[in-house]
C-alpha positions as CSV (number, residue, x, y, z in Angstrom):
1,M,3.3,-12.9,14.4
2,Y,4.3,-10.0,12.0
3,P,4.6,-10.8,8.0
4,I,8.4,-10.6,8.2
5,D,8.4,-13.2,10.9
6,F,8.0,-15.8,8.6
7,F,11.5,-14.9,7.0
8,F,13.4,-14.5,10.3
9,R,12.3,-17.8,11.4
10,A,12.7,-19.8,7.9
11,S,16.6,-17.9,8.1
12,R,17.1,-19.9,11.3
13,Y,15.3,-23.2,10.2
14,F,17.1,-23.6,6.7
15,K,20.1,-20.9,7.1
16,D,22.1,-23.5,4.7
17,N,19.5,-23.6,2.1
18,I,19.6,-21.2,-1.5
19,A,16.9,-18.4,-0.6
20,I,18.1,-16.3,-3.9
21,E,19.2,-17.6,-7.2
22,S,20.6,-15.7,-9.8
23,S,23.4,-15.5,-12.4
24,G,25.7,-13.7,-10.4
25,E,24.9,-15.2,-7.1
26,N,23.5,-17.5,-4.7
27,V,22.3,-16.1,-1.5
28,T,21.5,-18.7,1.3
29,Y,18.9,-17.7,4.2
30,E,21.4,-16.9,6.4
31,Q,23.4,-14.6,4.0
32,L,19.9,-13.2,3.2
33,A,18.9,-12.7,7.1
34,Q,22.1,-10.9,7.6
35,R,21.4,-8.2,4.7
36,V,18.1,-7.8,5.5
37,N,18.9,-7.0,9.1
38,A,21.8,-4.4,8.3
39,L,19.6,-2.6,5.6
40,A,17.1,-2.2,8.0
41,A,18.9,-1.5,10.6
42,A,20.3,1.7,8.3
43,L,16.9,2.7,7.3
44,Q,16.0,3.1,11.4
45,D,19.3,5.3,11.6
46,M,18.3,7.3,8.6
47,D,14.5,7.8,9.9
48,P,13.9,6.6,13.3
49,Q,10.3,7.4,13.2
50,P,8.4,3.9,12.6
51,G,5.8,3.2,10.0
52,T,7.5,6.2,7.4
53,R,7.1,5.7,4.1
54,V,9.6,3.3,1.8
55,G,9.7,3.4,-1.6
56,I,11.6,1.2,-4.2
57,C,12.0,1.4,-7.6
58,S,14.0,-1.2,-9.5
59,G,13.8,-4.3,-11.8
60,N,13.9,-8.2,-10.1
61,T,17.4,-8.2,-8.4
62,I,18.6,-9.7,-5.4
63,E,19.0,-5.8,-3.7
64,H,15.3,-5.4,-4.7
65,V,14.4,-8.3,-2.5
66,V,16.8,-7.4,0.2
67,A,15.3,-3.8,0.4
68,Q,11.5,-5.1,0.5
69,L,12.5,-7.3,3.2
70,A,14.1,-4.7,5.2
71,V,11.2,-2.3,4.8
72,L,9.4,-4.8,6.7
73,A,12.0,-5.5,9.6
74,A,12.4,-1.6,10.2
75,G,8.9,-1.5,10.8
76,K,8.3,1.0,7.7
77,V,5.7,0.9,5.0
78,W,6.6,-0.4,1.2
79,I,5.8,1.9,-1.2
80,P,6.4,-0.4,-4.7
81,L,7.4,2.1,-7.2
82,N,7.3,0.0,-10.5
83,P,9.3,1.6,-12.9
84,R,7.2,0.5,-15.9
85,N,5.3,3.7,-14.5
86,S,6.0,6.9,-16.4
87,V,8.4,9.5,-14.4
88,V,5.1,11.3,-13.9
89,E,2.7,9.1,-12.3
90,L,5.8,8.0,-10.1
91,A,6.3,11.6,-8.8
92,R,2.6,11.5,-7.8
93,I,3.0,8.7,-5.8
94,I,5.9,10.1,-4.2
95,E,4.3,12.9,-3.4
96,F,1.3,11.6,-2.3
97,T,2.4,9.1,-0.4
98,R,4.9,11.4,1.5
99,T,7.5,9.4,1.1
100,K,10.6,9.9,3.5
101,V,13.2,6.9,1.7
102,V,13.7,5.7,-1.9
103,L,15.7,2.8,-3.0
104,T,16.3,2.9,-6.9
105,V,18.7,2.0,-9.3
106,A,20.5,4.4,-11.4
107,K,18.5,3.7,-14.7
108,Y,15.6,4.8,-13.0
109,G,16.6,7.0,-9.9
110,S,18.4,9.7,-12.6
111,Q,14.9,10.3,-14.1
112,L,12.8,10.5,-11.0
113,E,11.8,13.7,-9.3
114,M,13.0,13.1,-5.8
115,S,13.4,16.8,-4.4
116,S,10.9,16.0,-1.5
117,V,12.4,13.1,0.0
118,P,14.5,13.7,2.3
119,H,16.9,10.5,2.1
120,Q,17.9,8.9,-1.7
121,I,19.8,5.6,-1.8
122,A,21.3,4.1,-5.0
123,L,21.0,-0.1,-5.4
124,D,23.7,-0.3,-7.8
125,K,26.0,3.0,-8.8
126,P,25.6,6.6,-7.2
127,F,23.9,9.0,-9.8
128,G,23.4,12.5,-9.8
129,N,23.4,13.8,-6.2
130,V,22.9,10.3,-4.8
131,T,25.9,9.2,-3.0
132,T,24.6,6.8,-0.6
133,T,24.8,3.0,-2.0
134,Y,23.3,-0.2,-0.7
135,A,26.7,-1.7,-1.0
136,Q,28.0,1.2,1.6
137,L,25.2,0.2,3.9
138,Q,25.7,-3.2,4.0
139,D,29.7,-2.6,4.8
140,K,28.4,0.2,7.5
141,Y,26.0,-1.8,8.8
142,A,27.0,-5.4,8.7
143,G,25.9,-7.5,11.6
144,K,24.0,-5.4,13.1
145,V,20.0,-5.9,13.4
146,P,17.2,-3.4,13.7
147,V,15.2,-2.5,16.6
148,R,12.0,-4.4,16.9
149,V,8.9,-1.9,16.1
150,E,5.6,-3.4,17.5
151,M,3.0,-2.8,15.6
152,T,-1.2,-3.1,15.9
153,E,-3.2,-5.7,13.5
154,E,-4.1,-2.4,11.3
155,T,-0.7,-1.0,11.3
156,L,0.3,-0.3,7.4
157,Q,2.5,-2.6,6.0
158,A,2.3,-1.4,2.5
159,I,0.6,1.3,0.0
160,K,0.1,-0.5,-3.3
161,F,-1.3,1.6,-6.2
162,T,-4.2,0.3,-8.5
163,G,-3.8,-0.4,-11.8
164,G,-5.9,2.1,-13.4
165,S,-7.3,0.3,-15.8
166,T,-10.8,2.2,-15.4
167,G,-9.6,5.3,-13.9
168,V,-6.8,7.3,-11.5
169,P,-4.8,5.0,-9.5
170,K,-5.7,5.0,-6.0
171,G,-3.2,4.0,-2.5
172,V,-4.4,0.8,-1.3
173,M,-3.4,0.4,2.6
174,Q,-2.5,-3.0,3.0
175,T,-2.0,-3.7,6.7
176,Y,0.2,-6.3,9.0
177,R,-3.5,-8.2,9.1
178,T,-3.9,-8.4,5.4
179,W,-0.3,-9.6,4.6
180,R,-0.5,-12.1,7.4
181,S,-3.7,-13.6,5.7
182,A,-2.3,-13.4,2.4
183,V,1.1,-15.5,3.1
184,I,-1.5,-17.9,4.9
185,N,-3.6,-18.3,2.2
186,L,-0.8,-18.7,-0.9
187,I,0.8,-21.6,1.6
188,D,-2.4,-23.3,1.7
189,A,-3.2,-23.6,-1.5
190,Y,0.1,-24.3,-3.2
191,G,1.6,-26.4,-0.2
192,F,5.0,-25.2,-0.3
193,T,8.4,-26.7,0.9
194,D,11.6,-26.0,1.2
195,A,11.9,-27.8,-2.2
196,D,10.0,-25.1,-3.9
197,R,11.8,-23.3,-6.5
198,N,9.8,-19.8,-7.5
199,L,10.7,-17.9,-10.7
200,L,10.0,-14.2,-10.4
201,A,8.6,-13.6,-14.1
202,A,7.0,-10.9,-13.2
203,P,7.6,-7.7,-11.6
204,V,7.6,-8.0,-7.9
205,T,6.5,-4.6,-7.5
206,H,2.9,-6.0,-8.0
207,G,1.8,-9.9,-8.4
208,A,5.0,-11.9,-8.2
209,G,6.0,-9.9,-5.4
210,T,3.2,-11.5,-3.4
211,Y,4.8,-14.8,-3.9
212,L,8.0,-13.9,-2.0
213,L,7.4,-14.6,1.7
214,P,5.2,-17.2,1.2
215,V,7.7,-19.3,-0.3
216,L,10.8,-17.9,1.9
217,A,8.1,-19.1,5.1
218,K,9.1,-22.6,4.2
219,G,12.5,-22.3,3.0
220,G,12.2,-22.3,-0.6
221,C,14.3,-20.7,-3.7
222,H,13.6,-17.7,-5.9
223,V,15.1,-17.7,-8.9
224,I,15.8,-14.3,-10.6
225,L,16.7,-14.0,-14.3
226,D,18.9,-11.2,-15.8
227,E,16.4,-10.8,-18.4
228,I,12.8,-11.5,-18.7
229,N,11.8,-13.1,-22.2
230,A,10.3,-16.1,-23.7
231,E,13.2,-17.5,-24.5
232,T,14.8,-16.9,-20.7
233,V,11.6,-17.9,-19.5
234,L,11.5,-21.2,-21.6
235,D,14.7,-21.8,-20.6
236,A,14.3,-21.5,-16.8
237,L,11.1,-23.8,-16.9
238,M,13.2,-26.6,-18.5
239,N,16.4,-26.5,-17.2
240,K,16.4,-24.5,-13.4
241,G,14.1,-26.9,-11.6
242,I,11.5,-24.3,-11.5
243,T,8.3,-25.3,-9.5
244,N,6.3,-22.3,-8.9
245,V,5.9,-19.1,-11.3
246,F,3.4,-16.7,-11.4
247,M,3.1,-14.7,-15.0
248,P,0.4,-12.8,-17.3
249,P,-1.4,-15.0,-20.2
250,T,0.6,-12.4,-22.4
251,L,4.0,-14.5,-21.4
252,F,2.3,-17.9,-21.7
253,Y,1.5,-17.3,-25.1
254,M,5.1,-15.7,-25.7
255,V,6.8,-19.0,-24.0
256,M,4.7,-21.4,-26.3
257,A,5.3,-19.8,-29.0
258,A,9.0,-19.8,-28.5
259,G,8.7,-23.7,-27.4
260,E,6.5,-24.7,-30.7
261,G,8.3,-27.3,-32.9
262,K,11.2,-27.8,-29.7
263,P,11.2,-30.9,-27.9
264,V,10.2,-29.1,-24.3
265,S,9.6,-30.8,-21.0
266,F,8.9,-29.1,-17.8
267,P,9.8,-32.2,-15.2
268,K,9.5,-30.0,-11.8
269,L,7.1,-27.8,-12.4
270,R,3.6,-28.1,-10.0
271,H,1.8,-24.8,-10.6
272,L,2.0,-22.4,-13.5
273,I,-0.4,-19.7,-12.0
274,Y,-2.0,-16.9,-13.8
275,G,-4.5,-13.9,-12.7
276,G,-5.4,-10.6,-14.0
277,A,-6.8,-10.9,-17.0
278,P,-9.0,-14.3,-17.9
279,M,-7.9,-16.7,-20.6
280,P,-9.8,-18.2,-23.5
281,V,-10.7,-21.8,-23.2
282,E,-9.2,-22.9,-25.8
283,K,-6.1,-21.1,-24.5
284,I,-6.6,-22.6,-21.4
285,R,-6.2,-25.9,-23.2
286,A,-3.1,-25.1,-25.4
287,A,-1.2,-24.1,-22.2
288,Q,-2.4,-27.3,-20.7
289,R,-1.0,-29.4,-23.6
290,F,2.2,-27.6,-24.0
291,F,3.0,-27.2,-19.9
292,G,1.2,-30.1,-18.5
293,P,-1.7,-30.4,-15.8
294,V,-0.1,-27.3,-13.9
295,I,-2.4,-24.2,-15.2
296,E,-3.6,-22.6,-11.9
297,V,-5.8,-19.6,-11.6
298,T,-6.2,-17.3,-9.2
299,Y,-8.6,-14.3,-8.6
300,G,-7.9,-11.0,-6.4
301,Q,-7.6,-7.5,-6.3
302,T,-5.1,-5.3,-4.5
303,E,-7.6,-4.5,-2.2
304,A,-8.0,-8.2,-1.4
305,P,-4.4,-9.6,-2.3
306,Q,-3.5,-12.2,-3.7
307,I,-5.7,-15.0,-4.0
308,V,-9.9,-14.5,-2.6
309,T,-10.1,-17.6,-5.0
310,F,-8.1,-20.4,-6.4
311,L,-8.3,-22.7,-9.2
312,S,-5.9,-25.9,-8.8
313,G,-4.3,-27.7,-12.3
314,K,-6.5,-30.8,-11.4
315,E,-9.5,-29.0,-11.0
316,L,-9.1,-26.8,-14.3
317,L,-8.7,-30.2,-16.6
318,D,-12.8,-30.5,-15.3
319,P,-14.9,-29.2,-17.9
320,R,-17.0,-27.6,-15.9
321,N,-14.3,-25.6,-14.1
322,V,-12.5,-24.1,-17.7
323,N,-14.4,-20.5,-17.6
324,S,-14.0,-20.6,-13.4
325,V,-11.4,-18.6,-11.4
326,G,-12.4,-21.3,-8.4
327,R,-13.6,-21.4,-5.1
328,A,-13.1,-19.2,-1.7
329,S,-8.8,-19.4,-0.2
330,L,-8.7,-20.4,3.0
331,L,-9.4,-17.2,4.6
332,S,-11.3,-15.2,2.6
333,D,-15.3,-15.7,1.5
334,F,-17.2,-13.8,-0.9
335,V,-20.9,-13.6,-2.3
336,I,-22.5,-12.1,-5.5
337,M,-24.8,-8.9,-4.7
338,G,-27.2,-7.1,-6.8
339,P,-27.7,-3.4,-6.9
340,D,-29.8,-3.4,-3.7
341,N,-26.6,-5.2,-1.8
342,K,-28.9,-8.0,-1.1
343,I,-27.0,-11.6,-1.7
344,L,-28.2,-13.3,-5.1
345,P,-28.8,-16.9,-5.2
346,A,-26.3,-19.2,-7.1
347,G,-26.5,-18.8,-11.5
348,E,-27.4,-15.1,-10.9
349,A,-24.8,-12.3,-12.0
350,G,-24.3,-9.5,-9.7
351,E,-21.2,-8.1,-8.4
352,I,-18.4,-9.9,-6.5
353,C,-18.3,-8.6,-2.9
354,V,-15.7,-9.7,-0.5
355,R,-14.8,-10.0,3.0
356,G,-12.0,-11.9,5.2
357,Q,-8.7,-11.0,6.9
358,M,-7.1,-10.1,3.6
359,I,-9.4,-7.1,2.8
360,M,-7.5,-3.7,3.0
361,H,-7.8,-1.2,5.5
362,G,-9.2,1.6,2.9
363,Y,-7.7,3.7,0.8
364,L,-4.7,6.5,1.6
365,D,-6.5,10.1,2.3
366,Q,-10.1,9.1,0.3
367,P,-12.5,8.1,3.2
368,D,-15.4,8.6,1.0
369,K,-13.9,6.1,-1.6
370,T,-13.5,3.8,1.0
371,A,-16.7,4.3,2.6
372,E,-17.9,3.7,-1.1
373,T,-15.9,0.4,-1.6
374,I,-16.0,-1.3,2.1
375,V,-20.3,-1.6,3.2
376,D,-21.0,-3.5,6.5
377,G,-17.4,-5.2,6.2
378,W,-18.0,-6.3,2.2
379,L,-15.3,-5.0,-0.2
380,H,-17.4,-4.4,-3.2
381,T,-14.6,-5.1,-6.0
382,G,-16.5,-3.6,-8.9
383,D,-16.2,-7.1,-10.4
384,L,-19.2,-8.6,-11.8
385,G,-19.6,-12.6,-11.7
386,Y,-21.7,-15.2,-10.5
387,V,-20.9,-18.5,-8.4
388,D,-22.3,-22.2,-9.1
389,E,-23.9,-24.3,-6.7
390,R,-20.7,-26.1,-6.1
391,G,-19.1,-22.9,-4.9
392,Y,-17.0,-22.0,-8.0
393,L,-16.7,-18.6,-8.9
394,Y,-17.3,-17.2,-12.9
395,L,-15.8,-14.0,-13.8
396,R,-18.6,-11.7,-16.3
397,G,-15.8,-8.6,-16.0
398,R,-15.6,-5.3,-15.2
399,S,-19.0,-3.5,-14.0
400,R,-17.7,-0.7,-15.9
401,E,-16.7,-2.5,-19.3
402,V,-20.3,-4.1,-19.7
403,I,-21.3,-2.5,-22.9
404,I,-25.2,-1.4,-23.3
405,T,-25.6,-1.8,-26.9
406,G,-29.2,-1.8,-28.7
407,G,-30.8,-2.1,-25.0
408,F,-28.8,-5.4,-24.3
409,N,-25.9,-6.2,-21.8
410,V,-22.8,-7.7,-23.4
411,Y,-19.9,-8.8,-21.2
412,P,-16.4,-8.6,-23.0
413,V,-15.4,-11.7,-21.5
414,D,-18.1,-13.6,-23.4
415,V,-17.5,-12.2,-26.6
416,E,-13.6,-12.5,-25.9
417,D,-13.8,-16.3,-25.2
418,V,-15.7,-16.7,-28.7
419,L,-13.7,-14.9,-30.6
420,G,-10.3,-16.3,-28.5
421,K,-11.2,-19.6,-30.5
422,H,-10.7,-18.5,-33.9
423,P,-8.1,-20.3,-35.1
424,A,-5.9,-17.5,-36.8
425,V,-6.5,-15.3,-33.3
426,Q,-4.0,-14.7,-31.0
427,E,-5.1,-12.4,-28.3
428,V,-8.4,-10.5,-28.2
429,A,-8.9,-7.2,-26.0
430,V,-12.9,-6.2,-26.4
431,F,-14.6,-2.7,-25.3
432,G,-16.8,-0.5,-26.3
433,T,-17.1,3.1,-27.5
434,D,-20.0,5.7,-27.8
435,D,-22.4,5.1,-30.8
436,D,-25.1,7.2,-32.1
437,K,-27.2,4.3,-33.6
438,W,-26.2,1.6,-30.8
439,G,-25.8,3.6,-27.7
440,E,-22.4,2.2,-27.2
441,A,-20.5,-0.1,-30.0
442,V,-19.1,-3.4,-29.3
443,R,-15.2,-3.2,-30.5
444,A,-12.5,-6.0,-30.8
445,A,-8.9,-5.6,-30.7
446,I,-7.1,-8.4,-32.3
447,H,-3.3,-9.5,-32.5
448,V,-3.3,-12.3,-35.6
449,K,-1.0,-15.5,-35.2
450,A,2.2,-14.9,-36.9
451,G,2.3,-16.5,-40.5
452,M,-2.1,-16.4,-40.8
453,S,-4.5,-13.8,-42.0
454,L,-7.8,-12.5,-41.0
455,T,-9.9,-9.9,-42.4
456,E,-12.6,-8.2,-40.5
457,D,-15.6,-9.2,-42.5
458,E,-14.4,-12.6,-41.7
459,L,-13.9,-12.3,-38.0
460,I,-17.3,-10.4,-37.7
461,Q,-19.1,-12.9,-39.3
462,Y,-17.8,-15.5,-37.8
463,A,-18.8,-13.8,-34.5
464,K,-22.2,-13.7,-35.5
465,E,-22.3,-17.2,-36.6
466,Q,-21.2,-18.1,-33.0
467,M,-23.2,-15.7,-31.0
468,G,-25.8,-13.6,-32.9
469,S,-25.2,-10.1,-34.0
470,V,-25.9,-8.5,-30.8
471,K,-22.4,-9.7,-28.8
472,A,-20.5,-9.6,-32.6
473,P,-17.9,-6.6,-32.8
474,K,-19.7,-3.8,-35.1
475,H,-15.7,-3.5,-35.8
476,V,-12.4,-4.7,-35.7
477,H,-8.8,-3.4,-35.2
478,F,-6.1,-5.5,-35.9
479,M,-2.9,-4.5,-33.8
480,E,0.8,-6.0,-33.7
481,E,0.7,-5.8,-29.7
482,I,-2.4,-5.0,-27.9
483,P,-1.7,-1.9,-25.6
484,R,-1.1,-2.9,-21.3
485,N,-0.9,-0.7,-18.5
486,P,1.8,-0.9,-15.9
487,V,0.9,-3.9,-14.3
488,G,0.1,-5.8,-17.3
489,K,-3.7,-5.6,-17.6
490,V,-5.5,-4.8,-21.0
491,D,-5.4,-1.2,-21.4
492,K,-9.1,-0.9,-22.2
493,L,-9.1,3.1,-21.8
494,K,-6.8,3.3,-24.1
495,L,-8.3,1.2,-26.3
496,K,-11.3,3.5,-26.1
497,S,-9.8,6.9,-26.9
498,T,-7.4,5.3,-29.9
499,F,-10.4,4.5,-31.4
500,G,-12.9,6.7,-30.1
501,P,-16.8,6.8,-31.7
502,A,-17.5,3.8,-34.0
503,V,-17.4,5.4,-37.1
504,Q,-19.6,2.4,-39.4
505,H,-21.7,-0.1,-38.3
506,K,-21.9,-3.7,-39.7
């Protein structure tokens, strides 16, 4: 069974259910299947070769969802082109993946370098030399269906690029096996049904897109907003019957701020999921008070999507689990390994290594990197953590982010957790920079809550009182906004390059 088959089966079982809801149009399963088939047939007509690469560059729209499903139905490989990336990076991805077809909107397409792309399709209106539109293809191929392409378990389904938080992004090859496993893992974890309404509050080019097929497989509905911001998301959660949403912690904080002092209720919400960045304990408890006992945590990577581990809302209420990212999902397994690749016992910190049906095939055209990352069937994540005797995983950060200061190892996540408890701190990112005295100096970037004040000396003194001078930051930088990379993760490389070596010691 191919990943797209989950959707086509649901389109027969739930043909009159609303599959996608937006302000402009509601699309039933039957209508969505017809549009997917038409576009898939058009893609095969343009480029008959199975497995060719098709890039999609757009915000969250009905057309974007149709395009992604059509790529799968046509037996081609999806290349997500996140419009938040720079045009230079997008051009590099297009060239590196040897993309043959690009579907995009005029807003982004007019800036893309696509001279090497034989087939270009406008998802909204023509631009530049691109005259073929999505609407034209829907009219021309209405009623047609694509030829079914027979594939193997290791046939590529997508090439997704890593967030690049620690270096140059790599092309992760995700197979049919990878995607099918991700669908099963998510359905098992969340128990989706045809009553679920999933809010697409993050780009479908990344984490939120992983929820497309699992929700559609069970007859649920995806809700698309004209604009994603704190007010629109808050309104949707309160008034649109949303049961499920995946979004970054930053958006949590913004929604909570937008609703502060207002009468809020979320009568249908069952799963408010975050991943990709840890939340301090105080922020988790504040979110539970605001949204209810529905805050849930996932851990995974592009190399092992979407959930290696999962922590339910009920489990997160247990004080023992507040710093955990949960236990292994249905089709995944993980261990903690030491530097010699030996499995460590419970309680000892080391590298998180993952195996199972969901791990990637490898990195595109980088066999050396692949061999370094997948060893004896174990995917070495580069993340640090430990597992307790109950099987719950606790993150300690990226191995490359460990700060060695004065001969001591400092894990940024530990410092962030303490600083995040200060009543004036809205958000915090801790990182290390070269320092002639300490080897590396601990630094903190701080976003202060609106209407509150905080000085560097006050926060450093607070940190020393809470965790001692070794882990306390040597310097604090106050910022209106902590920088993020295009996939929403804190950009610690930018913080390091912006603030450079330590200039003073405290």
